[in-house]
C-alpha positions in Angstrom: 3.4 38.6 -7.0 2.0 37.6 -3.6 3.8 35.4 -1.1 1.6 32.4 -2.2 1.8 32.6 -6.0 4.6 30.1 -6.2 2.9 27.6 -3.9 -0.7 27.5 -4.9 -2.7 28.3 -8.0 -5.4 31.0 -8.4 -8.6 30.3 -6.5 -11.7 30.4 -8.7 -14.9 32.1 -7.3 -17.2 29.1 -7.8 -15.0 26.6 -6.0 -16.5 25.7 -2.6 -14.5 27.5 0.1 -14.4 27.6 3.9 -14.8 30.9 5.7 -11.7 33.0 5.1 -8.9 32.8 7.7 -5.8 34.6 6.4 -3.6 33.4 9.3 -4.3 29.7 8.9 -3.9 29.9 5.1 -0.6 31.8 5.6 0.7 29.1 8.0 -0.2 26.3 5.5 1.5 28.1 2.7 4.6 28.7 4.7 4.5 25.0 5.7 4.3 23.8 2.1 7.1 26.2 1.1 9.4 25.2 4.0 9.3 21.6 2.9 9.5 22.3 -0.9 6.0 21.4 -1.8 3.7 23.3 -4.2 0.4 22.9 -6.0 0.4 23.2 -9.8 -2.3 23.3 -12.4 -5.6 25.2 -12.8 -8.5 24.8 -10.4 -11.8 24.6 -12.4 -14.4 27.3 -11.8 -17.3 25.0 -11.2 -19.4 24.4 -8.0 -19.7 20.6 -8.1 -17.4 17.7 -9.0 -15.9 14.5 -7.9 -12.2 14.9 -7.0 -9.9 11.8 -7.1 -6.3 11.8 -5.9 -3.6 9.2 -6.7 -1.2 7.6 -6.1 -2.1 7.2 -2.4 0.8 5.3 -1.0 1.7 6.9 2.3 0.1 8.5 5.4 2.2 11.6 4.4 -0.2 12.2 1.6 -2.8 13.2 4.1 -0.4 15.8 5.7 0.6 17.4 2.4 -3.0 17.2 1.1 -4.4 18.8 4.2 -1.8 21.6 4.1 -2.8 22.3 0.5 -6.5 22.3 1.3 -6.0 24.8 4.1 -3.6 26.9 2.0 -6.2 27.2 -0.8 -9.1 27.5 1.6 -11.3 25.1 -0.4 -14.0 23.0 1.1 -14.0 19.3 0.2 -16.2 16.6 1.4 -15.3 13.0 2.2 -17.2 10.1 3.6 -16.5 8.6 7.0 -18.1 5.7 9.0 -21.0 6.9 11.1 -19.4 5.1 14.1 -16.6 7.6 14.1 -18.9 10.5 14.9 -18.8 10.6 18.7 -17.9 13.4 21.1 -15.4 15.0 21.0 -14.3 13.7 17.6 -17.5 14.5 15.7 -17.2 18.3 15.6 -13.6 18.1 14.4 -14.5 15.6 11.6 -17.3 17.8 10.4 -15.1 20.8 10.4 -12.6 18.9 8.3 -15.4 18.1 5.8 -16.0 14.5 6.8 -19.7 13.4 6.2 -21.0 10.4 8.2 -22.0 7.4 6.0 -24.4 4.8 7.2 -23.2 1.5 5.8 -26.3 -0.3 7.1 -28.6 1.9 5.1 -30.6 0.3 2.3 -29.0 3.0 0.1 -25.4 2.1 -0.7 -22.4 4.3 -0.3 -22.6 5.4 -3.9 -26.3 6.4 -3.7 -25.7 8.3 -0.4 -22.8 10.2 -2.0 -24.9 11.1 -5.1 -27.7 12.3 -2.8 -25.2 14.6 -1.0 -24.0 16.1 -4.2 -27.4 16.6 -5.7 -28.7 18.2 -2.5 -25.9 20.7 -2.2 -25.5 24.1 -3.9 -21.7 23.5 -4.1 -19.7 20.4 -3.3 -16.4 19.0 -4.3 -16.5 15.3 -3.2 -13.1 13.7 -2.8 -11.9 10.1 -2.6 -8.9 7.9 -3.5 -9.7 5.6 -6.4 -7.3 2.9 -5.1 -9.1 2.6 -1.8 -5.8 1.6 0.0 -2.2 2.6 0.3 -1.1 -0.7 -1.2 -0.7 -1.3 -5.0 -3.8 -2.6 -6.6 -4.4 -4.1 -10.0 -7.9 -2.8 -10.3 -9.2 0.5 -9.1 -12.6 0.8 -7.4 -15.2 2.3 -9.8 -17.2 4.0 -7.1 -15.9 7.5 -8.0 -17.0 7.0 -11.6 -20.5 5.8 -10.5 -20.9 8.8 -8.2 -19.8 11.3 -10.9 -22.0 9.6 -13.5 -25.0 9.4 -11.1 -24.7 13.0 -10.0 -24.0 14.2 -13.5 -20.8 16.0 -12.5 -17.2 15.8 -14.0 -14.2 14.1 -12.4 -11.3 16.3 -11.4 -8.0 14.3 -11.4 -5.3 15.3 -9.0 -2.0 13.6 -8.2 0.9 13.4 -5.8 4.3 13.4 -7.5 7.0 13.0 -4.8 10.1 13.3 -7.0 9.2 16.9 -7.6 7.2 17.5 -4.4 4.2 18.4 -6.4 0.4 18.2 -5.9 -1.0 18.5 -9.4 -4.4 19.5 -10.7 -5.3 17.9 -14.0 -8.1 18.6 -16.4 -11.8 17.6 -16.0 -12.9 14.2 -17.2 -16.5 13.8 -18.2 -17.7 10.2 -17.7 -19.2 8.4 -20.7 -21.5 5.4 -20.6 -18.5 3.0 -20.8 -17.0 2.5 -17.4 -14.2 0.1 -18.5 -13.0 2.5 -21.2 -13.2 5.5 -18.9 -11.3 3.7 -16.2 -8.5 2.7 -18.6 -8.2 6.3 -19.8 -8.0 7.6 -16.3 -5.4 5.0 -15.2 -3.3 5.9 -18.3 -3.4 9.6 -17.4 -2.0 8.8 -14.0 0.9 6.7 -15.3 3.6 9.4 -15.0 3.0 10.3 -11.4 5.0 8.7 -8.6 3.9 8.6 -4.9 6.1 8.3 -1.9 6.3 4.5 -2.1 5.0 3.6 -5.7 3.3 4.8 -8.8 -0.2 3.9 -10.0 0.7 1.1 -12.5 
């Protein structure tokens, strides 16, 4: 058993990955272990998907999520406002997987995201369905529209603070009924508890 087996799951070959850096991955794994965090579940061996993560209730989610991302070495893309891409911030954002989004474009955010996925050989596109750290009654359906439009599955992941776990769930394939799909996804997230709240 390797030093990382109890912290992160096996890495599938078709998952988008950053150039291998053993030292940074080792540091991230040691960081997670030192604070008692681990990643559980099975990463799917597919090149394209939409990754959603909930509940998102604290800025700490970004710290644990980034540590897990570095530890596993996977490449994930997220959208950021084009106005953020100025020197010297732009190179760092791109290195972290942030893609500039032009909100003034005739194409909406969903259409731009679909175009990015369709134009890539491999892409795991990530976002938080709640869209905020506050509790919301209704989740945004943008992630569903992106997955449906790009014809890719949705990978559901969660933070569960009581057990210091970042969990990887199964793949969800969108149907043509957005309301039914959103209800099923929300129900799947019911057991998981973030730092400050759950999802329901």
